[in-house]
C-alpha positions in Angstrom: -8.5 -1.6 4.5 -9.0 1.4 6.7 -5.3 1.6 7.5 -4.5 1.7 3.7 -7.1 4.3 3.2 -5.7 6.5 6.0 -2.2 6.0 4.6 -3.3 7.1 1.1 -5.1 10.2 2.6 -2.0 11.2 4.5 0.3 10.7 1.5 -2.0 12.6 -0.7 -2.3 15.5 1.7 1.5 15.7 2.2 2.0 15.5 -1.5 -0.3 18.3 -2.1 1.0 20.5 0.7 4.7 20.0 0.3 5.2 18.6 -3.3 7.1 15.6 -2.1 9.3 14.2 0.6 12.8 15.3 1.6 15.2 13.6 3.9 18.9 13.8 4.9 21.3 11.0 5.1 24.9 10.9 6.4 27.4 9.1 4.1 31.0 8.3 4.7 33.3 10.1 2.2 36.7 9.1 3.6 37.6 6.2 5.9 41.3 6.1 6.8 41.5 4.0 9.9 40.7 6.3 12.9 40.0 9.3 10.5 36.5 9.4 9.1 34.9 12.1 7.1 31.2 12.2 6.6 28.9 14.3 4.5 25.2 15.1 5.0 23.3 14.6 1.7 19.8 15.9 1.2 17.7 13.8 -1.0 14.1 14.4 -2.2 11.3 12.5 -3.8 9.1 14.9 -5.8 5.4 14.1 -6.0 3.4 15.7 -8.7 0.2 17.5 -7.5 -1.9 15.2 -9.7 -0.5 12.1 -7.9 -1.2 13.7 -4.5 -4.8 14.4 -5.6 -5.3 10.9 -6.9 -3.9 9.4 -3.6 -6.2 11.7 -1.6 -9.3 10.8 -3.6 -8.5 7.1 -3.7 -8.0 7.1 0.1 -11.3 8.8 0.7 -13.2 6.5 -1.6 -11.6 3.5 0.0 -12.5 4.7 3.5 -16.1 5.4 2.5 -16.5 2.0 0.8 -14.9 0.2 3.8 -17.4 1.9 6.0 -20.4 0.9 3.9 -19.5 -2.8 3.9 -20.3 -3.1 7.6 
């Protein structure tokens, strides 16, 4: 439970701070035997601020409730 709570808190904080996630992947464009051409593509997954806030609050509530059960 605590691991999920921490994950939600981190995702919520990153979502609020950066507005989403961005990553770069390398894709093959041309493959002609020994000749290969690749292209770096940047992709992003936008995260609305309200979703980041909900994740953050849910993570904190989950962490607090997991601590009270002991």
